[in-house]
C-alpha positions in Angstrom: -25.3 8.3 -7.6 -26.7 11.7 -8.3 -28.9 11.6 -11.5 -30.6 15.0 -11.2 -30.5 17.7 -13.8 -27.4 19.5 -12.4 -25.6 20.4 -9.3 -26.6 23.6 -7.5 -23.8 26.2 -7.1 -24.8 26.8 -3.5 -24.4 23.1 -2.6 -21.1 23.0 -4.6 -19.7 26.1 -2.7 -20.8 24.6 0.6 -19.0 21.3 -0.3 -15.7 23.1 -1.1 -16.0 25.9 1.5 -13.3 24.5 3.9 -10.6 24.6 1.3 -11.9 28.0 0.0 -11.5 29.4 3.6 -7.8 28.3 3.6 -7.3 30.0 0.2 -9.0 33.2 1.3 -7.0 33.4 4.6 -3.7 32.9 2.7 -4.7 35.7 0.2 -5.7 38.1 2.9 -2.4 37.5 4.9 -0.2 38.0 1.8 -2.1 41.1 0.7 -2.1 42.6 4.2 1.7 42.1 4.6 2.3 43.6 1.1 -0.1 46.6 1.5 -0.2 47.3 5.3 3.1 46.2 6.5 4.9 47.5 3.4 6.6 44.2 2.5 7.0 45.1 -1.2 9.5 42.4 -1.7 6.7 39.8 -0.9 5.9 39.2 -4.6 6.8 36.6 -7.3 7.4 37.2 -10.9 4.3 36.4 -13.0 6.1 33.9 -15.3 6.9 31.7 -12.3 3.2 31.3 -11.4 2.3 30.9 -15.1 4.6 27.9 -15.3 3.4 26.4 -12.0 -0.2 26.9 -13.1 0.4 25.2 -16.4 1.9 22.2 -14.7 -1.0 22.1 -12.2 -3.5 22.2 -15.1 -1.8 19.3 -16.9 -1.7 17.1 -13.8 -5.2 17.9 -12.7 -6.6 17.2 -16.1 -4.7 13.9 -16.2 -6.0 12.9 -12.8 -9.6 13.7 -13.6 -9.4 11.8 -16.9 -8.2 8.7 -15.1 -10.7 8.9 -12.3 -13.5 9.4 -14.8 -12.4 6.3 -16.7 -12.5 4.3 -13.4 -16.1 5.4 -12.9 -17.0 4.4 -16.5 -15.4 1.1 -16.0 -17.5 0.6 -12.9 -20.6 1.3 -14.9 -19.5 -1.2 -17.5 -18.9 -3.9 -14.9 -22.4 -3.5 -13.4 -24.0 -3.3 -16.9 -22.4 -6.7 -17.6 -23.5 -8.1 -14.2 -27.1 -6.9 -15.0 -27.1 -8.6 -18.4 -25.7 -11.8 -17.0 -28.3 -11.7 -14.1 -31.1 -11.4 -16.6 -29.8 -14.3 -18.6 -29.3 -16.3 -15.4 -33.0 -15.7 -14.6 -34.0 -17.1 -17.9 -31.8 -20.1 -17.6 -33.0 -20.8 -14.0 -36.7 -20.6 -15.2 -36.4 -22.7 -18.3 -33.6 -25.3 -17.8 -34.3 -27.1 -14.4 -37.0 -29.7 -14.6 -38.6 -28.4 -11.3 -39.7 -24.8 -10.6 -38.4 -25.1 -7.0 -34.9 -25.7 -8.2 -35.1 -22.6 -10.4 -36.4 -20.5 -7.6 -33.5 -21.6 -5.4 -31.0 -20.7 -8.1 -32.5 -17.2 -8.4 -32.7 -16.6 -4.7 -29.1 -17.6 -4.3 -28.1 -15.3 -7.1 -29.9 -12.4 -5.5 -28.1 -13.2 -2.3 -24.8 -13.2 -4.2 -25.6 -9.7 -5.6 -26.4 -8.5 -2.1 -23.1 -9.9 -0.7 -21.1 -8.3 -3.6 -22.5 -4.8 -3.1 -21.9 -5.1 0.7 -18.3 -6.1 0.0 -17.8 -3.2 -2.4 -19.1 -0.8 0.2 -16.4 -1.7 2.8 -14.2 1.3 3.5 -10.6 1.6 2.4 -8.1 4.0 3.9 -7.6 5.9 0.6 -11.3 6.5 -0.1 -12.8 10.0 0.1 -16.2 9.0 1.5 -15.1 9.6 5.1 -13.8 13.1 4.3 -15.6 15.8 6.3 -17.1 17.4 3.2 -18.4 14.2 1.7 -19.7 12.8 5.1 -21.5 16.0 5.7 -23.3 15.9 2.4 -24.1 12.2 2.8 -25.6 12.8 6.3 -27.7 15.7 4.9 -28.8 14.3 1.5 -29.0 10.5 1.3 -28.6 7.2 3.1 -26.4 4.3 1.9 -28.4 1.1 2.3 -25.3 -1.0 3.0 -24.4 1.3 5.9 -27.9 1.2 7.4 -28.7 -2.5 7.4 -26.4 -5.4 8.4 -25.5 -8.0 5.8 -27.3 -10.8 7.7 -30.6 -8.9 7.6 -30.2 -8.2 3.8 -29.5 -11.8 3.1 -32.3 -13.3 5.1 -35.1 -12.7 2.6 -33.2 -14.9 0.0 -31.6 -17.5 2.2 -33.5 -17.6 5.5 -32.2 -16.3 8.8 -30.2 -19.4 9.8 -28.2 -19.6 6.5 -27.8 -15.9 6.3 -26.4 -15.7 9.9 -23.8 -18.5 9.2 -22.7 -16.9 5.9 -22.5 -13.3 7.3 -19.9 -14.5 9.7 -17.6 -15.7 6.9 -14.9 -13.5 5.4 -15.7 -14.1 1.7 -19.5 -14.3 1.5 -19.7 -13.8 -2.4 -17.2 -16.6 -3.0 -19.1 -18.9 -0.6 -22.4 -18.2 -2.3 -20.9 -18.8 -5.7 -19.4 -22.1 -4.5 -22.9 -23.1 -3.2 -24.4 -22.1 -6.6 -21.9 -24.2 -8.5 -22.5 -27.2 -6.1 -26.3 -26.8 -6.6 -25.9 -27.0 -10.4 -23.7 -30.1 -9.9 -26.4 -31.7 -7.8 -29.1 -30.9 -10.4 -27.0 -32.3 -13.1 -26.3 -35.4 -11.1 -30.0 -35.9 -10.4 -30.9 -35.6 -14.0 -32.8 -32.2 -13.7 -30.2 -30.6 -16.0 -28.9 -32.0 -19.2 -25.2 -31.6 -20.0 -25.7 -28.7 -22.5 -27.8 -26.8 -19.9 -25.4 -27.5 -17.2 -22.5 -26.3 -19.3 -24.3 -23.1 -20.2 -25.2 -22.3 -16.6 -21.6 -22.9 -15.5 -20.4 -20.6 -18.2 -22.7 -17.9 -16.9 -21.3 -18.3 -13.4 -17.9 -17.8 -14.8 -18.9 -14.6 -16.5 -20.3 -13.4 -13.1 -17.1 -14.3 -11.3 -15.1 -12.4 -13.9 -17.1 -9.3 -13.5 -16.8 -9.6 -9.7 -13.1 -9.8 -10.0 -13.0 -6.6 -12.2 -15.1 -4.8 -9.5 -12.7 -6.0 -6.8 -9.8 -4.7 -8.8 -11.3 -1.2 -8.9 -12.2 -1.4 -5.2 -8.7 -2.6 -4.1 -6.5 -0.8 -6.5 -6.8 3.0 -6.1 -5.5 5.8 -8.3 -1.7 5.5 -7.9 -0.6 7.2 -4.7 2.5 8.7 -6.3 0.4 10.6 -8.8 -2.1 11.6 -6.1 0.5 13.3 -3.9 2.2 15.1 -6.8 -1.2 16.4 -7.9 -2.0 17.7 -4.4 1.4 19.3 -4.0 1.2 21.1 -7.4 -2.3 22.3 -6.9 -1.9 23.6 -3.4 1.5 25.2 -4.2 -0.1 27.1 -7.0 -3.1 28.1 -4.9 -1.1 29.4 -2.0 1.6 31.2 -4.1 -1.0 32.8 -6.5 -1.5 35.9 -4.3 2.2 36.6 -4.3 2.1 37.1 -8.1 -1.3 38.9 -8.3 -0.7 41.4 -5.4 2.1 43.2 -7.2 0.2 43.4 -10.5 -2.9 44.9 -8.9 -0.7 47.1 -6.7 0.7 48.8 -9.8 -2.7 49.7 -11.1 -3.9 53.3 -10.7 -6.9 53.7 -8.4 -9.5 56.4 -7.9 -11.6 57.5 -4.9 -11.4 55.2 -1.9 -9.4 52.7 -4.0 -6.6 55.1 -4.6 -3.4 53.3 -3.4 -5.5 50.3 -2.3 -5.7 48.4 -5.6 -3.6 45.6 -4.2 -6.5 44.3 -2.2 -8.2 43.2 -5.5 -5.7 40.4 -5.4 -7.7 38.7 -2.7 -11.0 38.0 -4.6 -9.3 37.3 -7.9 -6.6 35.0 -6.5 -9.3 33.2 -4.5 -11.5 32.7 -7.6 -8.7 31.3 -9.7 -7.2 29.1 -6.9 -10.7 27.8 -6.0 -11.2 26.6 -9.6 -8.1 24.5 -9.3 -8.9 23.2 -5.8 -12.5 22.4 -6.7 -11.5 20.5 -9.8 -9.0 18.5 -7.8 -11.6 17.8 -5.1 -14.0 16.6 -7.8 -11.4 14.2 -9.2 -10.5 13.0 -5.7 -14.1 12.2 -4.9 -14.7 10.4 -8.2 -11.7 8.1 -7.9 -13.5 5.2 -6.1 -16.8 4.3 -7.8 -18.1 2.0 -5.0 -17.3 3.8 -1.8 -20.8 5.1 -1.1 -20.5 8.7 -2.3 -23.1 10.9 -4.0 -21.7 10.0 -7.5 -20.9 6.4 -7.1 -22.1 3.7 -9.5 -25.6 3.1 -8.2 -25.1 -0.6 -7.3 -27.8 -0.6 -4.6 -30.4 0.6 -7.1 -29.1 -1.7 -9.8 -29.4 -4.8 -7.5 -32.9 -3.8 -6.5 -33.9 -3.5 -10.1 -32.4 -6.9 -10.9 -34.3 -8.4 -7.9 -37.6 -7.0 -9.1 -37.0 -8.3 -12.7 -36.0 -11.8 -11.6 -38.9 -12.2 -9.2 -41.3 -11.0 -11.9 -39.7 -13.4 -14.3 -40.2 -16.3 -11.9 -43.8 -15.3 -11.4 -43.4 -14.0 -7.9 -43.6 -10.2 -8.4 -41.9 -8.4 -5.5 -42.5 -11.1 -3.0 -39.5 -13.1 -1.7 -38.8 -15.2 1.3 -41.1 -15.9 4.2 -43.5 -13.3 5.6 -41.4 -12.9 8.7 -38.3 -12.3 6.8 -40.0 -9.7 4.6 -41.5 -8.0 7.6 -38.1 -7.8 9.3 -36.6 -6.4 6.1 -39.3 -3.7 5.9 -38.9 -2.8 9.6 -35.2 -2.3 9.3 -35.5 -0.1 6.2 -38.4 1.9 7.7 -36.3 2.6 10.9 -33.3 3.7 8.8 -35.5 6.0 6.7 -37.0 7.5 9.8 -33.5 8.2 11.2 -32.5 9.7 7.9 -35.5 12.1 7.9 -34.7 13.1 11.5 -31.2 14.0 10.4 -32.5 16.0 7.5 -31.6 13.5 4.9 -33.5 12.1 2.0 -33.5 8.4 1.6 -31.5 6.7 -1.2 -32.9 3.3 -0.6 -33.4 1.4 -3.8 -36.9 0.2 -2.8 -38.2 3.7 -2.3 -36.4 5.9 -4.9 -36.4 9.6 -4.3 -37.5 11.9 -7.1 -34.3 13.9 -7.0 -31.3 14.1 -4.7 -30.2 17.5 -3.6 -27.5 18.9 -5.7 -24.2 17.3 -4.7 -20.5 17.6 -5.4 -19.2 15.4 -8.1 -17.8 12.7 -5.8 
């Protein structure tokens, strides 16, 4: 997620340039036919465009409001997961009779967080992360950790290589880890390491985590309604492509002087491009904000959030940043170092949670 001061206009123009080229080509063709070929009938009454523009404004505003609310809901979900994770760390430290049991509960929880973020990064056909403009910026500006490191490697520091490999081959890793967590609590209760009140409280915390995971899955698997998405695209592009037909006649009727005498119709090109680009860019912003977990520049920063939770829980358990065996930690560092090296060679800045960058390059609001 981009958290810099603002987005640069150059980066934003570069992000929207492909659609801007289509708009400019349409405006040049219309104006050329009107001015050069003498097709004076190639014009639309201005009230028609005004009504179409008003309709496009309403539907673009509605879409952007809905997509922004989805992003806010994603932030609320991960705020709740963060709070429950901190509470889980306290319970795991203070409730079990042995420290080893608490460490196992914390490591399993961190593995669950890792599996959840990998699950939420899985691509969907309706997501915009694979679009050329978004993929180009991602390649240039940052790296998505879940795309650079396999799940098995990410789980190994918490569970060990053998357990991580067996879990990574399953279809529902977060659910499997949560089932193991519940079974571990049951075993601790059966052995007398947890009293009934502590066992009940920890199971209730697991339920809260499951509820938040289900909310995140709903956002991931239920996109902005496709019927509204297609209507929005049709209205915006219809207005953008028809706009020169209304402006060329208005500019053509204006008196000109000097080299612009009789050539005022050509002013329809820059002004129609500017107005149409405003609508198209706003539509592209909404389209790229729709899915808050897809791995775009403005996603909810779940990778950074999970890394912060891991540091806090390790510190809480008295282990600082160390976790797992030395071999697992070394493998983890090697994979991340290689991914960062590849990102630098591609001209990208790393977005790895363990090595936060000072500031991402200005990005489109995706």
